[in-house]
C-alpha positions in Angstrom: -88.1 133.6 86.4 -87.5 135.2 83.0 -87.0 131.7 81.5 -90.6 130.7 82.6 -92.0 133.9 81.1 -90.1 133.3 77.9 -91.3 129.7 77.8 -94.9 130.8 78.2 -94.4 133.4 75.5 -93.0 131.0 72.9 -95.4 128.2 73.7 -98.3 130.6 73.3 -96.8 132.0 70.1 -96.7 128.4 68.6 -100.3 127.7 69.7 -101.7 131.1 68.5 -99.9 130.5 65.2 -101.4 127.1 64.8 -104.9 127.5 66.3 -105.6 131.3 66.4 -106.4 133.4 69.4 -110.0 132.2 70.1 -109.1 128.5 69.9 -106.1 128.7 72.2 -106.6 128.7 76.0 -104.4 129.3 78.9 -104.4 125.7 80.1 -103.1 124.6 76.7 -100.3 127.2 76.9 -99.2 126.1 80.3 -99.5 122.4 79.5 -97.2 122.9 76.5 -94.8 124.9 78.7 -94.9 122.2 81.4 -96.2 124.3 84.2 -99.3 125.0 86.3 -102.1 127.4 85.1 -101.5 129.6 88.2 -97.9 130.1 87.0 -99.2 131.9 83.9 -100.7 134.6 86.0 -97.4 135.4 87.7 -96.3 136.7 84.3 -99.4 137.8 82.4 -102.7 139.2 83.7 -104.6 137.7 80.7 -104.5 135.7 77.5 -105.3 139.0 75.7 -102.2 140.7 77.1 -100.0 137.8 76.2 -101.4 137.7 72.7 -101.0 141.5 72.2 -97.4 141.4 73.4 -96.8 138.7 70.7 -98.8 140.6 68.1 -96.9 143.8 68.7 -93.5 142.1 68.5 -94.5 140.3 65.3 -95.9 143.6 63.9 -92.7 145.4 64.8 -90.6 142.8 63.0 -92.8 143.0 59.9 -92.6 146.8 59.8 -88.8 146.6 60.1 -88.6 144.0 57.4 -90.8 146.0 55.1 -88.9 149.2 55.8 -85.5 147.6 55.1 -86.7 146.2 51.8 -88.0 149.5 50.5 -86.3 151.3 47.6 -85.9 154.7 49.3 -84.6 156.3 46.1 -88.1 156.3 44.6 -90.5 159.2 45.0 -92.4 159.2 48.3 -95.6 158.0 46.5 -93.9 154.9 45.3 -92.2 154.2 48.6 -95.5 154.4 50.5 -97.3 152.3 47.9 -94.6 149.7 48.2 -94.8 149.8 52.0 -98.5 149.3 52.0 -98.2 146.3 49.6 -95.5 144.7 51.7 -97.4 145.3 54.9 -100.6 143.7 53.7 -98.8 140.7 52.3 -96.8 140.3 55.5 -100.0 140.6 57.7 -101.8 138.0 55.7 -98.8 135.6 55.6 -98.4 135.6 59.4 -101.1 133.7 61.3 -100.7 135.9 64.4 -100.9 139.2 62.5 -103.7 137.8 60.4 -105.9 138.1 63.5 -105.9 141.9 62.7 -108.5 141.1 60.1 -110.8 139.2 62.5 -112.6 142.3 63.6 -114.7 140.7 66.4 -111.6 139.2 68.0 -109.2 142.1 67.5 -111.5 144.8 68.8 -111.8 142.9 72.1 -108.1 142.2 72.3 -107.2 145.8 71.7 -109.7 147.0 74.3 -108.4 144.7 77.0 -104.8 145.5 76.1 -105.4 149.2 76.3 -107.2 148.9 79.6 -104.2 146.9 81.0 -101.4 149.0 79.4 -102.7 152.5 78.6 -103.2 154.3 75.3 -99.6 155.0 74.6 -98.6 151.3 74.7 -99.7 150.5 71.1 -96.9 151.9 69.0 -96.4 149.8 65.9 -92.8 151.1 65.4 -93.1 153.9 62.9 -89.8 155.5 64.1 -87.9 154.7 61.0 -90.7 155.9 58.8 -91.1 159.1 60.9 -87.4 159.8 60.2 -87.9 159.2 56.5 -90.8 161.7 56.5 -88.7 164.3 58.3 -86.0 163.7 55.7 -88.4 164.1 52.8 -89.7 167.3 54.4 -86.1 168.7 54.7 -85.4 167.7 51.0 -88.6 169.5 49.9 -90.2 166.2 48.7 -93.1 166.5 51.2 -95.1 169.3 52.7 -93.6 171.0 55.8 -96.8 172.7 56.9 -98.1 169.3 58.3 -96.3 167.9 61.3 -94.4 164.7 60.5 -96.3 162.9 63.3 -99.6 163.9 61.8 -98.4 162.5 58.4 -97.7 159.3 60.2 -101.2 159.2 61.6 -102.4 159.7 58.0 -100.4 156.7 56.9 -101.8 154.7 59.9 -105.3 155.6 58.8 -104.5 154.3 55.3 -103.3 151.0 56.8 -106.3 150.8 59.1 -108.8 151.3 56.3 -108.0 147.7 55.4 -110.1 146.5 58.3 -113.2 148.2 56.9 -113.0 146.7 53.4 -116.2 144.6 53.8 -118.1 147.8 54.8 -116.7 149.7 51.8 -117.3 146.8 49.4 -114.8 144.2 48.5 -115.4 144.8 44.7 -114.2 148.5 45.2 -111.6 148.1 47.9 -108.3 147.4 46.1 -108.9 150.2 43.6 -110.2 152.5 46.3 -107.2 152.0 48.5 -104.8 152.6 45.6 -106.7 155.8 44.5 -107.0 157.1 48.1 -103.3 156.5 48.7 -102.4 158.2 45.5 -104.6 161.2 46.2 -103.3 161.6 49.7 -99.7 161.2 48.6 -100.1 163.7 45.8 -101.4 166.2 48.3 -98.6 165.5 50.8 -96.0 165.9 48.0 -97.5 169.2 46.9 -94.7 171.2 48.5 -96.1 174.6 47.3 -98.5 174.6 50.3 
């Protein structure tokens, strides 16, 4: 049974990569997998759930790759800037992760996924980075008066601002993101607080 689920998963991943979420349907996925449409529903309740499972796995892989290529000997500001740059490049280079920027599609996907899986199911693997923040706090490189998990939420907010660049104004966005990141990081690195 796991072989069929894996086959559906990999066929869907190929189709989502080639055609995007909106232009891929369940019948195409099952046809590519050589099985009936009804078989799909034995493993996945919806196309959205399948896509989000693939998206989360791809996002986890990207975050791990980014993290492992960071120069952790730099000051926290430079590490975070480097992580943001690598993350944005990786998101835009991966056709599945690129759907993140298609606001109308991704809002619906996320809503359906959360309804099916619960709020705690979307964790984009920040464990390594959380450990790094805790380490920086212990070394006196980052404020200790803010919980490390709250600092992770601040970083998540910085990453998520990318989905609002049209509202902010494309002509201001790259500079705004850089200035905002720098101001936040300078505050977080102000260990006298």
